[in-house]
Backbone atoms as SQL, in Angstrom:
CREATE TABLE atoms (id INTEGER PRIMARY KEY, chain TEXT, resi INTEGER, resn TEXT, atom TEXT, x REAL, y REAL, z REAL);
INSERT INTO atoms VALUES
  (1, 'A', 1, 'MET', 'N', 156.315, 166.568, 113.698),
  (2, 'A', 1, 'MET', 'CA', 155.106, 167.247, 113.964),
  (3, 'A', 1, 'MET', 'C', 155.006, 168.521, 113.239),
  (4, 'A', 2, 'GLU', 'N', 153.987, 168.616, 112.311),
  (5, 'A', 2, 'GLU', 'CA', 153.867, 169.845, 111.513),
  (6, 'A', 2, 'GLU', 'C', 153.444, 171.023, 112.411),
  (7, 'A', 3, 'GLY', 'N', 153.504, 172.138, 111.792),
  (8, 'A', 3, 'GLY', 'CA', 153.155, 173.399, 112.449),
  (9, 'A', 3, 'GLY', 'C', 151.861, 173.446, 113.106),
  (10, 'A', 4, 'GLN', 'N', 150.824, 173.068, 112.348),
  (11, 'A', 4, 'GLN', 'CA', 149.357, 173.080, 112.917),
  (12, 'A', 4, 'GLN', 'C', 149.261, 172.094, 114.080),
  (13, 'A', 5, 'ALA', 'N', 149.857, 170.906, 113.909),
  (14, 'A', 5, 'ALA', 'CA', 149.775, 170.003, 114.997),
  (15, 'A', 5, 'ALA', 'C', 150.549, 170.457, 116.273),
  (16, 'A', 6, 'MET', 'N', 151.584, 171.094, 116.051),
  (17, 'A', 6, 'MET', 'CA', 152.413, 171.656, 117.217),
  (18, 'A', 6, 'MET', 'C', 151.575, 172.750, 117.819),
  (19, 'A', 7, 'LEU', 'N', 150.919, 173.598, 117.086),
  (20, 'A', 7, 'LEU', 'CA', 150.106, 174.589, 117.624),
  (21, 'A', 7, 'LEU', 'C', 148.935, 174.059, 118.318),
  (22, 'A', 8, 'ASP', 'N', 148.298, 172.975, 117.818),
  (23, 'A', 8, 'ASP', 'CA', 147.161, 172.400, 118.463),
  (24, 'A', 8, 'ASP', 'C', 147.631, 171.764, 119.779),
  (25, 'A', 9, 'ASN', 'N', 148.775, 171.137, 119.768),
  (26, 'A', 9, 'ASN', 'CA', 149.257, 170.524, 121.026),
  (27, 'A', 9, 'ASN', 'C', 149.587, 171.658, 122.124),
  (28, 'A', 10, 'LEU', 'N', 150.163, 172.719, 121.703),
  (29, 'A', 10, 'LEU', 'CA', 150.474, 173.805, 122.626),
  (30, 'A', 10, 'LEU', 'C', 149.181, 174.253, 123.112),
  (31, 'A', 11, 'LYS', 'N', 148.110, 174.522, 122.415),
  (32, 'A', 11, 'LYS', 'CA', 146.889, 175.012, 122.898),
  (33, 'A', 11, 'LYS', 'C', 146.281, 174.083, 123.903),
  (34, 'A', 12, 'ALA', 'N', 146.293, 172.880, 123.561),
  (35, 'A', 12, 'ALA', 'CA', 145.811, 171.734, 124.472),
  (36, 'A', 12, 'ALA', 'C', 146.675, 171.793, 125.825),
  (37, 'A', 13, 'LEU', 'N', 147.974, 171.934, 125.846),
  (38, 'A', 13, 'LEU', 'CA', 148.689, 171.979, 126.991),
  (39, 'A', 13, 'LEU', 'C', 148.466, 173.250, 127.834),
  (40, 'A', 14, 'LEU', 'N', 148.040, 174.365, 127.225),
  (41, 'A', 14, 'LEU', 'CA', 147.773, 175.589, 127.814),
  (42, 'A', 14, 'LEU', 'C', 146.343, 175.631, 128.339),
  (43, 'A', 15, 'GLY', 'N', 145.522, 174.617, 127.910),
  (44, 'A', 15, 'GLY', 'CA', 144.164, 174.592, 128.306),
  (45, 'A', 15, 'GLY', 'C', 143.263, 175.542, 127.373),
  (46, 'A', 16, 'LEU', 'N', 143.720, 175.886, 126.191),
  (47, 'A', 16, 'LEU', 'CA', 142.999, 176.794, 125.314),
  (48, 'A', 16, 'LEU', 'C', 142.061, 175.929, 124.332),
  (49, 'A', 17, 'PRO', 'N', 140.880, 176.341, 124.178),
  (50, 'A', 17, 'PRO', 'CA', 140.112, 175.575, 123.190),
  (51, 'A', 17, 'PRO', 'C', 140.620, 175.636, 121.825),
  (52, 'A', 18, 'GLU', 'N', 140.563, 174.575, 121.133),
  (53, 'A', 18, 'GLU', 'CA', 141.140, 174.402, 119.783),
  (54, 'A', 18, 'GLU', 'C', 140.491, 175.447, 118.825),
  (55, 'A', 19, 'GLU', 'N', 139.139, 175.663, 119.023),
  (56, 'A', 19, 'GLU', 'CA', 138.484, 176.593, 118.131),
  (57, 'A', 19, 'GLU', 'C', 138.816, 178.030, 118.444),
  (58, 'A', 20, 'ASP', 'N', 139.424, 178.377, 119.561),
  (59, 'A', 20, 'ASP', 'CA', 139.711, 179.769, 119.900),
  (60, 'A', 20, 'ASP', 'C', 141.063, 180.091, 119.094),
  (61, 'A', 21, 'VAL', 'N', 140.939, 180.880, 118.113),
  (62, 'A', 21, 'VAL', 'CA', 142.079, 181.278, 117.283),
  (63, 'A', 21, 'VAL', 'C', 142.637, 182.707, 117.665),
  (64, 'A', 22, 'SER', 'N', 142.127, 183.173, 118.728),
  (65, 'A', 22, 'SER', 'CA', 142.441, 184.678, 119.084),
  (66, 'A', 22, 'SER', 'C', 143.926, 184.779, 119.460),
  (67, 'A', 23, 'GLN', 'N', 144.468, 183.711, 119.847),
  (68, 'A', 23, 'GLN', 'CA', 145.961, 183.823, 120.299),
  (69, 'A', 23, 'GLN', 'C', 146.873, 183.053, 119.370),
  (70, 'A', 24, 'ASP', 'N', 146.379, 182.505, 118.256),
  (71, 'A', 24, 'ASP', 'CA', 147.163, 181.657, 117.364),
  (72, 'A', 24, 'ASP', 'C', 148.444, 182.347, 116.931),
  (73, 'A', 25, 'LYS', 'N', 148.343, 183.574, 116.483),
  (74, 'A', 25, 'LYS', 'CA', 149.508, 184.264, 115.989),
  (75, 'A', 25, 'LYS', 'C', 150.588, 184.369, 117.052),
  (76, 'A', 26, 'LYS', 'N', 150.231, 184.765, 118.282),
  (77, 'A', 26, 'LYS', 'CA', 151.106, 184.882, 119.367),
  (78, 'A', 26, 'LYS', 'C', 151.751, 183.516, 119.604),
  (79, 'A', 27, 'LEU', 'N', 150.929, 182.436, 119.720),
  (80, 'A', 27, 'LEU', 'CA', 151.414, 181.169, 120.022),
  (81, 'A', 27, 'LEU', 'C', 152.389, 180.649, 118.816),
  (82, 'A', 28, 'GLN', 'N', 152.078, 181.018, 117.592),
  (83, 'A', 28, 'GLN', 'CA', 152.955, 180.548, 116.480),
  (84, 'A', 28, 'GLN', 'C', 154.339, 181.346, 116.592),
  (85, 'A', 29, 'LEU', 'N', 154.263, 182.567, 116.983),
  (86, 'A', 29, 'LEU', 'CA', 155.445, 183.309, 117.131),
  (87, 'A', 29, 'LEU', 'C', 156.358, 182.739, 118.261),
  (88, 'A', 30, 'ILE', 'N', 155.753, 182.389, 119.311),
  (89, 'A', 30, 'ILE', 'CA', 156.481, 181.730, 120.506),
  (90, 'A', 30, 'ILE', 'C', 157.107, 180.339, 119.866),
  (91, 'A', 31, 'LEU', 'N', 156.276, 179.431, 119.279),
  (92, 'A', 31, 'LEU', 'CA', 156.860, 178.254, 118.708),
  (93, 'A', 31, 'LEU', 'C', 157.995, 178.522, 117.834),
  (94, 'A', 32, 'THR', 'N', 157.822, 179.444, 116.915),
  (95, 'A', 32, 'THR', 'CA', 158.908, 179.776, 115.939),
  (96, 'A', 32, 'THR', 'C', 160.141, 180.123, 116.576),
  (97, 'A', 33, 'ALA', 'N', 160.039, 181.040, 117.667),
  (98, 'A', 33, 'ALA', 'CA', 161.206, 181.509, 118.438),
  (99, 'A', 33, 'ALA', 'C', 161.886, 180.379, 119.197),
  (100, 'A', 34, 'ALA', 'N', 160.987, 179.530, 119.744),
  (101, 'A', 34, 'ALA', 'CA', 161.560, 178.392, 120.541),
  (102, 'A', 34, 'ALA', 'C', 162.332, 177.335, 119.633),
  (103, 'A', 35, 'LYS', 'N', 161.739, 177.146, 118.468),
  (104, 'A', 35, 'LYS', 'CA', 162.393, 176.207, 117.435),
  (105, 'A', 35, 'LYS', 'C', 163.655, 176.797, 116.910),
  (106, 'A', 36, 'SER', 'N', 163.715, 178.151, 116.690),
  (107, 'A', 36, 'SER', 'CA', 164.811, 178.748, 116.150),
  (108, 'A', 36, 'SER', 'C', 166.023, 178.796, 117.195),
  (109, 'A', 37, 'ARG', 'N', 165.718, 178.921, 118.420),
  (110, 'A', 37, 'ARG', 'CA', 166.687, 178.996, 119.495),
  (111, 'A', 37, 'ARG', 'C', 167.208, 177.482, 119.694),
  (112, 'A', 38, 'LEU', 'N', 166.396, 176.404, 119.619),
  (113, 'A', 38, 'LEU', 'CA', 166.772, 175.175, 119.715),
  (114, 'A', 38, 'LEU', 'C', 167.754, 174.800, 118.485),
  (115, 'A', 39, 'LYS', 'N', 167.347, 175.240, 117.322),
  (116, 'A', 39, 'LYS', 'CA', 168.091, 175.131, 116.216),
  (117, 'A', 39, 'LYS', 'C', 169.630, 175.586, 116.353),
  (118, 'A', 40, 'LEU', 'N', 169.642, 176.817, 116.988),
  (119, 'A', 40, 'LEU', 'CA', 170.937, 177.485, 117.244),
  (120, 'A', 40, 'LEU', 'C', 171.754, 176.555, 118.290),
  (121, 'A', 41, 'LEU', 'N', 171.088, 176.039, 119.293),
  (122, 'A', 41, 'LEU', 'CA', 171.691, 175.220, 120.347),
  (123, 'A', 41, 'LEU', 'C', 172.264, 173.883, 119.647),
  (124, 'A', 42, 'LEU', 'N', 171.526, 173.510, 118.689),
  (125, 'A', 42, 'LEU', 'CA', 171.944, 172.245, 117.977),
  (126, 'A', 42, 'LEU', 'C', 172.974, 172.447, 116.802),
  (127, 'A', 43, 'GLY', 'N', 173.558, 173.644, 116.875),
  (128, 'A', 43, 'GLY', 'CA', 174.564, 173.933, 115.887),
  (129, 'A', 43, 'GLY', 'C', 174.040, 174.110, 114.453),
  (130, 'A', 44, 'GLY', 'N', 172.817, 174.538, 114.322),
  (131, 'A', 44, 'GLY', 'CA', 172.270, 174.792, 113.034),
  (132, 'A', 44, 'GLY', 'C', 171.470, 173.605, 112.434),
  (133, 'A', 45, 'ILE', 'N', 171.395, 172.467, 113.266),
  (134, 'A', 45, 'ILE', 'CA', 170.605, 171.349, 112.761),
  (135, 'A', 45, 'ILE', 'C', 169.237, 171.624, 113.061),
  (136, 'A', 46, 'GLU', 'N', 168.452, 171.284, 111.989),
  (137, 'A', 46, 'GLU', 'CA', 166.990, 171.477, 112.189),
  (138, 'A', 46, 'GLU', 'C', 166.514, 170.499, 113.208),
  (139, 'A', 47, 'PRO', 'N', 165.732, 171.011, 114.229),
  (140, 'A', 47, 'PRO', 'CA', 165.277, 170.078, 115.364),
  (141, 'A', 47, 'PRO', 'C', 164.534, 168.951, 114.927),
  (142, 'A', 48, 'PRO', 'N', 164.932, 167.736, 115.220),
  (143, 'A', 48, 'PRO', 'CA', 164.144, 166.512, 114.789),
  (144, 'A', 48, 'PRO', 'C', 162.866, 166.527, 115.638),
  (145, 'A', 49, 'GLU', 'N', 162.060, 165.705, 115.189),
  (146, 'A', 49, 'GLU', 'CA', 160.656, 165.424, 115.828),
  (147, 'A', 49, 'GLU', 'C', 160.774, 164.946, 117.197),
  (148, 'A', 50, 'GLU', 'N', 161.834, 164.145, 117.564),
  (149, 'A', 50, 'GLU', 'CA', 161.921, 163.690, 118.904),
  (150, 'A', 50, 'GLU', 'C', 162.348, 164.740, 119.940),
  (151, 'A', 51, 'LEU', 'N', 162.634, 165.911, 119.474),
  (152, 'A', 51, 'LEU', 'CA', 162.916, 167.030, 120.403),
  (153, 'A', 51, 'LEU', 'C', 161.862, 167.999, 120.440),
  (154, 'A', 52, 'ASN', 'N', 160.728, 167.704, 119.823),
  (155, 'A', 52, 'ASN', 'CA', 159.526, 168.653, 119.825),
  (156, 'A', 52, 'ASN', 'C', 159.048, 168.920, 121.269),
  (157, 'A', 53, 'TYR', 'N', 159.186, 167.983, 122.142),
  (158, 'A', 53, 'TYR', 'CA', 158.830, 168.229, 123.454),
  (159, 'A', 53, 'TYR', 'C', 159.534, 169.437, 124.167),
  (160, 'A', 54, 'ILE', 'N', 160.759, 169.649, 123.743),
  (161, 'A', 54, 'ILE', 'CA', 161.523, 170.821, 124.265),
  (162, 'A', 54, 'ILE', 'C', 160.881, 172.061, 123.651),
  (163, 'A', 55, 'ILE', 'N', 160.595, 172.081, 122.433),
  (164, 'A', 55, 'ILE', 'CA', 159.983, 173.286, 121.846),
  (165, 'A', 55, 'ILE', 'C', 158.708, 173.571, 122.510),
  (166, 'A', 56, 'LEU', 'N', 157.886, 172.577, 122.713),
  (167, 'A', 56, 'LEU', 'CA', 156.523, 172.773, 123.438),
  (168, 'A', 56, 'LEU', 'C', 156.671, 173.281, 124.927),
  (169, 'A', 57, 'ASP', 'N', 157.649, 172.636, 125.582),
  (170, 'A', 57, 'ASP', 'CA', 157.796, 172.968, 126.967),
  (171, 'A', 57, 'ASP', 'C', 158.318, 174.449, 127.105),
  (172, 'A', 58, 'VAL', 'N', 159.220, 174.783, 126.276),
  (173, 'A', 58, 'VAL', 'CA', 159.810, 176.196, 126.302),
  (174, 'A', 58, 'VAL', 'C', 158.713, 177.111, 125.865),
  (175, 'A', 59, 'ALA', 'N', 157.905, 176.816, 124.909),
  (176, 'A', 59, 'ALA', 'CA', 156.884, 177.643, 124.442),
  (177, 'A', 59, 'ALA', 'C', 155.833, 177.947, 125.602),
  (178, 'A', 60, 'ILE', 'N', 155.555, 176.853, 126.444),
  (179, 'A', 60, 'ILE', 'CA', 154.685, 177.091, 127.502),
  (180, 'A', 60, 'ILE', 'C', 155.287, 177.998, 128.642),
  (181, 'A', 61, 'ILE', 'N', 156.598, 177.758, 128.779),
  (182, 'A', 61, 'ILE', 'CA', 157.302, 178.698, 129.805),
  (183, 'A', 61, 'ILE', 'C', 157.236, 180.167, 129.306),
  (184, 'A', 62, 'ARG', 'N', 157.494, 180.353, 127.963),
  (185, 'A', 62, 'ARG', 'CA', 157.506, 181.748, 127.418),
  (186, 'A', 62, 'ARG', 'C', 156.078, 182.357, 127.488),
  (187, 'A', 63, 'PHE', 'N', 155.085, 181.495, 127.127),
  (188, 'A', 63, 'PHE', 'CA', 153.631, 182.043, 127.070),
  (189, 'A', 63, 'PHE', 'C', 153.421, 182.515, 128.540),
  (190, 'A', 64, 'ASN', 'N', 153.646, 181.690, 129.550),
  (191, 'A', 64, 'ASN', 'CA', 153.369, 181.922, 130.898),
  (192, 'A', 64, 'ASN', 'C', 154.039, 183.175, 131.412),
  (193, 'A', 65, 'ARG', 'N', 155.124, 183.539, 130.804),
  (194, 'A', 65, 'ARG', 'CA', 155.980, 184.689, 131.319),
  (195, 'A', 65, 'ARG', 'C', 155.595, 186.027, 130.577),
  (196, 'A', 66, 'ILE', 'N', 154.669, 185.981, 129.627),
  (197, 'A', 66, 'ILE', 'CA', 154.241, 187.134, 128.860),
  (198, 'A', 66, 'ILE', 'C', 153.934, 188.178, 129.820),
  (199, 'A', 67, 'GLY', 'N', 154.480, 189.377, 129.750),
  (200, 'A', 67, 'GLY', 'CA', 154.226, 190.546, 130.709),
  (201, 'A', 67, 'GLY', 'C', 155.214, 190.502, 131.765),
  (202, 'A', 68, 'SER', 'N', 156.027, 189.477, 131.939),
  (203, 'A', 68, 'SER', 'CA', 157.027, 189.460, 133.027),
  (204, 'A', 68, 'SER', 'C', 158.399, 189.372, 132.480),
  (205, 'A', 69, 'GLU', 'N', 158.610, 189.719, 131.180),
  (206, 'A', 69, 'GLU', 'CA', 159.961, 189.626, 130.522),
  (207, 'A', 69, 'GLU', 'C', 160.893, 190.599, 131.277),
  (208, 'A', 70, 'GLY', 'N', 162.116, 190.043, 131.460),
  (209, 'A', 70, 'GLY', 'CA', 163.128, 190.733, 132.106),
  (210, 'A', 70, 'GLY', 'C', 163.196, 190.617, 133.627),
  (211, 'A', 71, 'LEU', 'N', 162.178, 190.078, 134.213),
  (212, 'A', 71, 'LEU', 'CA', 162.128, 189.777, 135.672),
  (213, 'A', 71, 'LEU', 'C', 162.833, 188.426, 136.015),
  (214, 'A', 72, 'SER', 'N', 163.596, 188.466, 137.040),
  (215, 'A', 72, 'SER', 'CA', 164.211, 187.211, 137.440),
  (216, 'A', 72, 'SER', 'C', 163.459, 186.610, 138.629),
  (217, 'A', 73, 'SER', 'N', 162.776, 187.518, 139.419),
  (218, 'A', 73, 'SER', 'CA', 161.864, 187.050, 140.536),
  (219, 'A', 73, 'SER', 'C', 160.788, 187.988, 140.818),
  (220, 'A', 74, 'HIS', 'N', 159.801, 187.528, 141.522),
  (221, 'A', 74, 'HIS', 'CA', 158.615, 188.332, 141.819),
  (222, 'A', 74, 'HIS', 'C', 157.958, 187.812, 143.057),
  (223, 'A', 75, 'THR', 'N', 157.681, 188.667, 143.973),
  (224, 'A', 75, 'THR', 'CA', 157.081, 188.356, 145.287),
  (225, 'A', 75, 'THR', 'C', 155.896, 189.188, 145.498),
  (226, 'A', 76, 'VAL', 'N', 154.680, 188.526, 145.848),
  (227, 'A', 76, 'VAL', 'CA', 153.458, 189.142, 146.128),
  (228, 'A', 76, 'VAL', 'C', 152.811, 188.493, 147.269),
  (229, 'A', 77, 'GLU', 'N', 152.597, 189.247, 148.414),
  (230, 'A', 77, 'GLU', 'CA', 151.934, 188.588, 149.563),
  (231, 'A', 77, 'GLU', 'C', 152.491, 187.254, 149.996),
  (232, 'A', 78, 'GLY', 'N', 153.725, 187.155, 150.010),
  (233, 'A', 78, 'GLY', 'CA', 154.340, 185.895, 150.409),
  (234, 'A', 78, 'GLY', 'C', 154.526, 184.791, 149.464),
  (235, 'A', 79, 'GLU', 'N', 153.998, 185.036, 148.304),
  (236, 'A', 79, 'GLU', 'CA', 154.286, 184.101, 147.188),
  (237, 'A', 79, 'GLU', 'C', 155.344, 184.595, 146.350),
  (238, 'A', 80, 'SER', 'N', 156.390, 183.644, 146.181),
  (239, 'A', 80, 'SER', 'CA', 157.587, 184.090, 145.416),
  (240, 'A', 80, 'SER', 'C', 157.755, 183.196, 144.154),
  (241, 'A', 81, 'LEU', 'N', 157.914, 183.890, 143.007),
  (242, 'A', 81, 'LEU', 'CA', 158.197, 183.198, 141.833),
  (243, 'A', 81, 'LEU', 'C', 159.607, 183.682, 141.320),
  (244, 'A', 82, 'SER', 'N', 160.230, 182.685, 140.703),
  (245, 'A', 82, 'SER', 'CA', 161.572, 183.069, 140.016),
  (246, 'A', 82, 'SER', 'C', 161.714, 182.459, 138.629),
  (247, 'A', 83, 'TRP', 'N', 162.373, 183.042, 137.773),
  (248, 'A', 83, 'TRP', 'CA', 162.550, 182.519, 136.443),
  (249, 'A', 83, 'TRP', 'C', 164.043, 182.289, 136.095),
  (250, 'A', 84, 'SER', 'N', 164.298, 181.321, 135.303),
  (251, 'A', 84, 'SER', 'CA', 165.663, 181.009, 134.897),
  (252, 'A', 84, 'SER', 'C', 166.009, 181.968, 133.818),
  (253, 'A', 85, 'ASP', 'N', 167.296, 182.318, 133.745),
  (254, 'A', 85, 'ASP', 'CA', 167.865, 183.207, 132.611),
  (255, 'A', 85, 'ASP', 'C', 167.754, 182.513, 131.402),
  (256, 'A', 86, 'ASN', 'N', 167.766, 181.200, 131.316),
  (257, 'A', 86, 'ASN', 'CA', 167.833, 180.352, 130.078),
  (258, 'A', 86, 'ASN', 'C', 166.730, 179.302, 130.132),
  (259, 'A', 87, 'ASP', 'N', 165.773, 179.554, 129.344),
  (260, 'A', 87, 'ASP', 'CA', 164.604, 178.661, 129.286),
  (261, 'A', 87, 'ASP', 'C', 165.044, 177.225, 128.914),
  (262, 'A', 88, 'PHE', 'N', 166.214, 177.065, 128.258),
  (263, 'A', 88, 'PHE', 'CA', 166.584, 175.732, 127.740),
  (264, 'A', 88, 'PHE', 'C', 167.484, 175.013, 128.821),
  (265, 'A', 89, 'ALA', 'N', 167.779, 175.723, 129.951),
  (266, 'A', 89, 'ALA', 'CA', 168.744, 175.188, 130.919),
  (267, 'A', 89, 'ALA', 'C', 168.416, 173.662, 131.317),
  (268, 'A', 90, 'GLY', 'N', 167.078, 173.499, 131.470),
  (269, 'A', 90, 'GLY', 'CA', 166.675, 172.201, 132.036),
  (270, 'A', 90, 'GLY', 'C', 166.812, 171.137, 130.973),
  (271, 'A', 91, 'TYR', 'N', 167.019, 171.519, 129.758),
  (272, 'A', 91, 'TYR', 'CA', 167.082, 170.519, 128.646),
  (273, 'A', 91, 'TYR', 'C', 168.497, 170.414, 128.003),
  (274, 'A', 92, 'MET', 'N', 169.521, 171.020, 128.583),
  (275, 'A', 92, 'MET', 'CA', 170.810, 170.975, 127.985),
  (276, 'A', 92, 'MET', 'C', 171.414, 169.588, 127.917),
  (277, 'A', 93, 'ASP', 'N', 171.084, 168.754, 128.896),
  (278, 'A', 93, 'ASP', 'CA', 171.610, 167.384, 128.988),
  (279, 'A', 93, 'ASP', 'C', 170.995, 166.586, 127.775),
  (280, 'A', 94, 'ASP', 'N', 169.754, 166.778, 127.588),
  (281, 'A', 94, 'ASP', 'CA', 168.985, 166.090, 126.458),
  (282, 'A', 94, 'ASP', 'C', 169.581, 166.620, 125.169),
  (283, 'A', 95, 'ILE', 'N', 169.870, 167.919, 124.929),
  (284, 'A', 95, 'ILE', 'CA', 170.407, 168.439, 123.803),
  (285, 'A', 95, 'ILE', 'C', 171.774, 167.889, 123.523),
  (286, 'A', 96, 'ARG', 'N', 172.686, 167.867, 124.530),
  (287, 'A', 96, 'ARG', 'CA', 174.004, 167.221, 124.509),
  (288, 'A', 96, 'ARG', 'C', 173.965, 165.794, 124.078),
  (289, 'A', 97, 'SER', 'N', 173.005, 165.076, 124.672),
  (290, 'A', 97, 'SER', 'CA', 172.910, 163.656, 124.335),
  (291, 'A', 97, 'SER', 'C', 172.497, 163.494, 122.902),
  (292, 'A', 98, 'TYR', 'N', 171.663, 164.222, 122.383),
  (293, 'A', 98, 'TYR', 'CA', 171.173, 164.211, 121.011),
  (294, 'A', 98, 'TYR', 'C', 172.484, 164.483, 120.118),
  (295, 'A', 99, 'LEU', 'N', 173.166, 165.571, 120.450),
  (296, 'A', 99, 'LEU', 'CA', 174.287, 165.887, 119.627),
  (297, 'A', 99, 'LEU', 'C', 175.435, 164.890, 119.738),
  (298, 'A', 100, 'ASP', 'N', 175.614, 164.266, 120.857),
  (299, 'A', 100, 'ASP', 'CA', 176.682, 163.219, 121.021),
  (300, 'A', 100, 'ASP', 'C', 176.237, 162.024, 120.196),
  (301, 'A', 101, 'ASN', 'N', 174.897, 161.721, 120.176),
  (302, 'A', 101, 'ASN', 'CA', 174.502, 160.632, 119.323),
  (303, 'A', 101, 'ASN', 'C', 174.638, 160.877, 117.873),
  (304, 'A', 102, 'GLN', 'N', 174.447, 162.071, 117.448),
  (305, 'A', 102, 'GLN', 'CA', 174.589, 162.385, 116.027),
  (306, 'A', 102, 'GLN', 'C', 176.027, 162.348, 115.623),
  (307, 'A', 103, 'LYS', 'N', 176.977, 162.655, 116.579),
  (308, 'A', 103, 'LYS', 'CA', 178.367, 162.547, 116.325),
  (309, 'A', 103, 'LYS', 'C', 178.792, 161.062, 116.067),
  (310, 'A', 104, 'GLU', 'N', 178.208, 160.209, 117.008),
  (311, 'A', 104, 'GLU', 'CA', 178.553, 158.834, 116.864),
  (312, 'A', 104, 'GLU', 'C', 177.994, 158.187, 115.610),
  (313, 'A', 105, 'ILE', 'N', 176.821, 158.691, 115.119),
  (314, 'A', 105, 'ILE', 'CA', 176.154, 158.119, 113.830),
  (315, 'A', 105, 'ILE', 'C', 177.085, 158.510, 112.695),
  (316, 'A', 106, 'THR', 'N', 177.544, 159.744, 112.633),
  (317, 'A', 106, 'THR', 'CA', 178.235, 160.251, 111.514),
  (318, 'A', 106, 'THR', 'C', 179.816, 159.830, 111.566),
  (319, 'A', 107, 'LYS', 'N', 180.273, 159.418, 112.806),
  (320, 'A', 107, 'LYS', 'CA', 181.606, 159.088, 112.940),
  (321, 'A', 107, 'LYS', 'C', 182.040, 157.913, 112.108),
  (322, 'A', 108, 'GLY', 'N', 181.166, 156.897, 111.951),
  (323, 'A', 108, 'GLY', 'CA', 181.440, 155.775, 111.169),
  (324, 'A', 108, 'GLY', 'C', 181.168, 155.841, 109.601),
  (325, 'A', 109, 'LYS', 'N', 180.674, 156.965, 109.256),
  (326, 'A', 109, 'LYS', 'CA', 180.461, 157.184, 107.887),
  (327, 'A', 109, 'LYS', 'C', 181.650, 157.846, 107.139),
  (328, 'A', 110, 'VAL', 'N', 181.873, 157.296, 105.825),
  (329, 'A', 110, 'VAL', 'CA', 182.929, 157.799, 105.082),
  (330, 'A', 110, 'VAL', 'C', 182.342, 158.693, 104.025),
  (331, 'A', 111, 'ARG', 'N', 182.967, 159.905, 103.875),
  (332, 'A', 111, 'ARG', 'CA', 182.376, 160.930, 102.928),
  (333, 'A', 111, 'ARG', 'C', 183.342, 161.039, 101.771),
  (334, 'A', 112, 'PHE', 'N', 182.805, 160.984, 100.551),
  (335, 'A', 112, 'PHE', 'CA', 183.603, 161.120, 99.347),
  (336, 'A', 112, 'PHE', 'C', 183.313, 162.508, 98.784),
  (337, 'A', 113, 'LEU', 'N', 184.295, 163.281, 98.407),
  (338, 'A', 113, 'LEU', 'CA', 184.088, 164.554, 97.795),
  (339, 'A', 113, 'LEU', 'C', 184.370, 164.549, 96.322);
C-alpha cells in the first residue's frame, strides 16, 4: 500500500473526510513514525504490505493519544482510561510469526559469495 493509499485508509478509519487535508501532515508523520518503529522491531526489514494493518492500528492509537503523551492512565468522573507503554505490544505475536516465517524461508536457501 503506497503512502497516499495508507493515508486515505487512516483518514477513513478515523472518520475524517478524504477531502479534508488539514491534518494530513500530522497523520503522515504518525504513519512514518509507526512504520519506522515496526521496521526496527523487524530487525531492519522494510515492513511488508501484509503488516500494514499494524501500522494503521498503531497510527490510530497514537492519533487518539495526541495531547495525552506520557500519561499511563486518566480518570474523569468515574471514567478511567489507561494506555500501554508499548503501542506494538498487542502485535508482538504477529511480528514474531512473520520473523519466524522469514527465517524458515531463508533457511533453505544457499548463498554464494
